[in-house]
C-alpha positions as CSV (number, residue, x, y, z in Angstrom):
1,X,45.0,42.2,-30.4
2,X,47.1,45.1,-29.1
3,X,46.0,47.1,-25.9
4,X,45.2,50.0,-27.8
5,X,42.8,48.1,-30.3
6,X,41.4,46.2,-27.3
7,X,40.6,50.2,-25.7
8,X,39.3,51.1,-29.2
9,X,36.9,48.1,-29.3
10,X,35.7,48.5,-25.6
11,X,34.9,52.1,-26.3
12,X,33.1,50.9,-29.4
13,X,30.8,48.7,-27.3
14,X,30.3,51.5,-24.8
15,X,32.3,50.6,-22.1
16,X,34.5,53.2,-21.4
17,X,35.6,52.7,-17.9
18,X,36.8,49.3,-19.0
19,X,38.5,51.1,-22.0
20,X,40.3,53.6,-19.6
21,X,41.4,51.4,-16.9
22,X,42.3,48.2,-19.4
23,X,46.1,48.8,-19.3
24,X,46.4,49.5,-15.7
25,X,44.2,46.4,-14.8
26,X,46.3,43.9,-16.9
27,X,49.6,45.2,-15.3
28,X,47.9,44.6,-11.8
29,X,46.6,41.3,-12.7
30,X,50.3,40.2,-14.0
31,X,51.6,41.6,-10.6
32,X,49.3,39.8,-8.7
33,X,48.8,36.6,-10.6
34,X,44.8,37.2,-11.0
35,X,43.4,34.8,-13.2
36,X,41.1,35.6,-16.3
37,X,37.9,35.4,-14.3
38,X,39.3,37.9,-11.6
39,X,40.5,40.5,-14.3
40,X,37.2,40.3,-16.1
41,X,35.1,40.4,-12.6
42,X,37.3,43.7,-11.5
43,X,36.7,45.3,-15.2
44,X,32.8,44.4,-14.9
45,X,32.5,45.8,-11.5
46,X,34.5,49.0,-12.3
47,X,32.2,49.7,-15.6
48,X,29.1,49.0,-13.3
49,X,30.1,51.2,-10.3
50,X,31.3,54.2,-12.6
51,X,28.0,54.2,-14.6
52,X,26.2,54.0,-11.1
53,X,27.9,57.3,-10.1
54,X,27.5,58.7,-13.7
55,X,23.6,58.4,-13.5
56,X,23.2,59.5,-9.9
57,X,25.0,62.8,-11.0
58,X,23.2,62.9,-14.1
59,X,19.6,62.4,-11.9
60,X,21.1,65.1,-9.1
61,X,21.6,67.7,-12.1
62,X,18.0,67.4,-13.8
63,X,16.3,67.3,-10.4
64,X,16.8,71.0,-9.7
65,X,17.1,70.3,-6.1
66,X,18.4,73.3,-4.0
67,X,22.1,72.8,-3.0
68,X,22.9,72.7,0.9
69,X,19.5,71.1,1.5
70,X,20.5,67.6,2.2
71,X,20.0,65.0,4.9
72,X,23.5,65.9,6.5
73,X,22.5,69.4,7.1
74,X,19.1,68.8,8.0
75,X,19.0,69.0,12.1
76,X,16.6,66.1,12.9
77,X,16.4,67.5,16.4
78,X,14.2,70.6,15.3
79,X,11.8,68.3,13.7
80,X,8.3,67.2,15.4
81,X,8.6,63.6,17.1
82,X,6.2,62.1,14.6
83,X,8.4,63.3,11.6
84,X,11.4,61.8,13.1
85,X,10.1,58.4,13.5
86,X,8.4,58.3,10.1
87,X,11.7,59.5,8.4
88,X,13.6,56.4,8.2
89,X,10.5,54.3,6.6
90,X,10.2,57.0,4.0
91,X,13.9,57.2,3.0
92,X,13.3,53.3,2.1
93,X,11.5,54.9,-0.7
94,X,8.8,52.4,-0.9
95,X,6.2,54.7,-1.0
96,X,7.3,55.9,-4.3
97,X,7.2,52.6,-5.6
98,X,3.3,52.5,-4.2
99,X,2.8,55.9,-6.0
100,X,1.7,57.7,-2.7
101,X,2.2,61.3,-2.1
102,X,3.7,63.0,0.8
103,X,2.2,66.3,2.1
104,X,3.9,68.4,4.5
105,X,2.0,71.3,6.3
106,X,3.0,74.4,8.7
107,X,3.8,77.8,9.0
108,X,6.6,79.4,6.9
109,X,10.0,78.8,8.3
110,X,9.6,75.1,9.9
111,X,11.9,73.3,7.5
112,X,9.3,71.9,5.2
113,X,11.3,72.7,2.1
114,X,14.4,71.2,3.6
115,X,13.0,68.2,4.5
116,X,11.6,67.3,1.2
117,X,14.6,68.5,-0.6
118,X,16.9,66.1,1.4
119,X,14.4,63.1,1.2
120,X,14.3,63.5,-2.5
121,X,18.0,63.9,-2.7
122,X,18.2,60.7,-0.6
123,X,15.6,59.1,-3.2
124,X,18.0,59.5,-5.8
125,X,21.2,58.6,-4.1
126,X,19.8,55.4,-2.2
127,X,17.4,54.2,-5.0
128,X,18.2,55.8,-8.3
129,X,14.9,57.4,-8.6
130,X,14.1,60.3,-11.2
131,X,13.1,63.4,-9.0
132,X,12.4,66.9,-9.9
133,X,12.0,69.7,-7.6
134,X,10.2,72.6,-8.6
135,X,8.3,75.9,-6.9
136,X,4.8,75.5,-8.0
137,X,4.5,78.9,-9.6
138,X,7.2,77.8,-11.9
139,X,5.6,74.3,-12.6
140,X,2.3,76.1,-13.3
141,X,3.9,78.4,-15.7
142,X,5.4,75.8,-17.5
143,X,2.3,74.2,-17.8
144,X,0.3,77.1,-19.0
145,X,2.9,78.1,-21.5
146,X,2.8,74.3,-23.1
147,X,-1.0,74.7,-23.2
148,X,-0.8,78.1,-24.8
149,X,1.6,76.4,-27.3
150,X,-0.8,73.4,-27.9
151,X,1.8,70.9,-26.3
152,X,0.3,70.3,-22.8
153,X,-0.1,66.7,-23.2
154,X,3.8,66.2,-24.4
155,X,4.7,68.3,-21.5
156,X,2.7,66.2,-19.0
157,X,4.5,63.0,-20.8
158,X,7.9,64.7,-19.9
159,X,6.8,65.1,-16.3
160,X,5.7,61.8,-16.0
161,X,9.5,60.3,-16.6
162,X,10.0,61.6,-12.8
163,X,8.9,59.1,-10.2
164,X,8.7,61.9,-7.8
165,X,7.7,65.8,-8.0
166,X,8.1,67.8,-5.1
167,X,5.9,71.1,-5.6
168,X,7.3,73.6,-3.1
169,X,5.1,76.3,-1.6
170,X,1.5,75.6,-3.2
171,X,0.1,77.7,-0.7
172,X,1.6,80.8,-2.3
173,X,0.2,80.1,-5.6
174,X,-2.7,82.3,-6.2
175,X,-4.1,81.2,-9.6
176,X,-6.5,82.5,-12.1
177,X,-8.9,79.7,-13.8
178,X,-6.2,78.9,-16.4
179,X,-3.7,78.3,-14.2
180,X,-5.7,76.5,-11.5
181,X,-6.7,74.2,-14.4
182,X,-3.3,73.0,-15.2
183,X,-2.3,72.3,-12.1
184,X,-5.1,70.4,-11.2
185,X,-4.5,68.5,-14.5
186,X,-1.2,67.7,-13.5
187,X,-2.3,66.1,-10.4
188,X,-5.0,64.1,-12.1
189,X,-2.8,62.7,-14.4
190,X,-0.5,61.7,-11.6
191,X,-3.0,60.1,-9.4
192,X,-2.3,56.4,-8.6
193,X,0.4,56.5,-10.7
194,X,3.3,58.7,-9.9
195,X,4.1,60.1,-6.5
196,X,3.7,64.2,-5.5
197,X,5.4,65.5,-2.5
198,X,3.8,69.1,-1.6
199,X,4.8,71.6,0.8
200,X,2.0,74.1,1.9
201,X,1.8,76.7,4.6
202,X,-2.2,76.4,3.9
203,X,-4.5,74.0,5.4
204,X,-6.8,72.0,3.4
205,X,-9.6,74.2,4.6
206,X,-8.0,77.2,2.7
207,X,-7.3,75.4,-0.6
208,X,-9.9,77.2,-2.2
209,X,-7.6,80.2,-2.2
210,X,-5.5,78.1,-4.6
211,X,-8.0,76.2,-6.8
212,X,-10.8,79.2,-6.3
213,X,-13.8,76.7,-7.5
214,X,-15.0,74.5,-4.4
215,X,-15.7,71.4,-6.6
216,X,-12.0,71.4,-8.2
217,X,-10.6,72.2,-4.5
218,X,-12.4,69.1,-3.5
219,X,-11.3,66.9,-6.3
220,X,-7.8,67.9,-5.9
221,X,-7.6,67.2,-2.3
222,X,-9.6,63.6,-2.6
223,X,-7.0,62.8,-4.8
224,X,-4.0,63.7,-3.2
225,X,-5.2,62.2,0.2
226,X,-6.4,59.0,-1.3
227,X,-2.7,57.7,-0.9
228,X,-0.8,59.9,1.2
229,X,1.4,60.7,4.3
230,X,0.6,63.8,5.8
231,X,3.3,65.5,7.7
232,X,2.5,68.3,10.1
233,X,5.4,71.0,11.0
234,X,4.1,72.4,14.1
235,X,7.6,72.8,15.5
236,X,9.4,76.4,16.1
237,X,10.3,78.4,13.4
238,X,13.8,77.2,12.2
239,X,14.9,80.7,11.4
240,X,13.7,82.1,14.9
241,X,15.9,79.2,16.5
242,X,18.9,80.4,14.4
243,X,18.5,83.9,15.1
244,X,18.4,83.0,18.9
245,X,21.5,81.2,18.5
246,X,23.3,84.0,16.8
247,X,22.0,86.2,19.6
248,X,23.4,84.2,22.2
249,X,26.7,83.8,20.5
250,X,27.0,87.5,20.3
251,X,26.0,88.1,24.1
252,X,28.5,85.5,24.9
253,X,31.5,86.6,23.1
254,X,34.1,88.5,24.9
255,X,33.7,92.7,25.1
256,X,35.9,94.3,22.7
257,X,38.8,96.8,23.9
258,X,37.5,100.1,25.3
259,X,36.6,102.5,22.3
260,X,35.5,99.7,19.7
261,X,32.2,98.2,18.8
262,X,32.1,94.5,18.2
263,X,30.1,93.9,15.0
264,X,29.9,91.3,12.4
265,X,28.1,93.3,9.9
266,X,30.1,95.0,7.2
267,X,31.8,98.1,7.9
268,X,31.3,97.7,11.7
269,X,27.5,98.6,11.5
270,X,25.3,97.0,14.2
271,X,24.3,93.5,13.7
272,X,20.3,93.2,13.2
273,X,18.4,90.0,14.9
274,X,15.3,89.1,12.6
275,X,12.5,89.0,14.9
276,X,11.1,85.8,16.4
277,X,8.1,83.8,15.2
278,X,6.9,82.8,11.6
279,X,8.9,84.1,9.2
280,X,7.3,86.6,6.4
281,X,5.6,84.9,3.2
282,X,7.5,84.9,0.3
283,X,6.5,87.4,-2.6
284,X,6.0,86.0,-6.1
């Protein structure tokens, strides 16, 4: 069989990487005196590696994870000591295998979203888990629309394909009864079956603002904490630290020439430094 014919056959068997590298691999095998076993091993390993890379890219694309919030860009020094200690264990991904939850509490600007997003990205890169990142209000609207269209059950099944779902900013959601019911249904469906990672600026005692009904609130909390790791982000505001850093850089910068005003703002406008302390709540 000719090289072209074999390449066509490999593509027919859904081995596109083998097909694309076949001529080059054969030429290399002849130059370096490979045997058939080594050539076949090289082709199979290349195909497997390429499939892994394509899978990771597909998982990252469908995850909805925010760009830039990775482990590499996470300054672990600003995290509380207890969270830094538990991070290596979380990165192993066993909590996902056990269908356990991860609950991150803290005031706005403490790095909860960045931490969970970075962890979600590593769960994909290291373990190939299917992960979905979504603001809570968007998930609620997605479920509510599905309920109105009489396809809530199928939508829940679609979400069940994700090993871990990251619900960002659950504390900002102020639901009416219908919205509360679909969120509770989602959490109940995943109980002891799939992992949920949640960030919240509200402690449990204030979750009645989310679920309204005390019994539903208690039932939701009970399911979430039964198998869960709770992280408390009681560190200083990340935004506050960044603002102070920018302020220090400006104060340390050499003064401009006489008659000029040093500014990094467009048009030479005076720079403004965000106030210290908790960042204002996002408005949804």
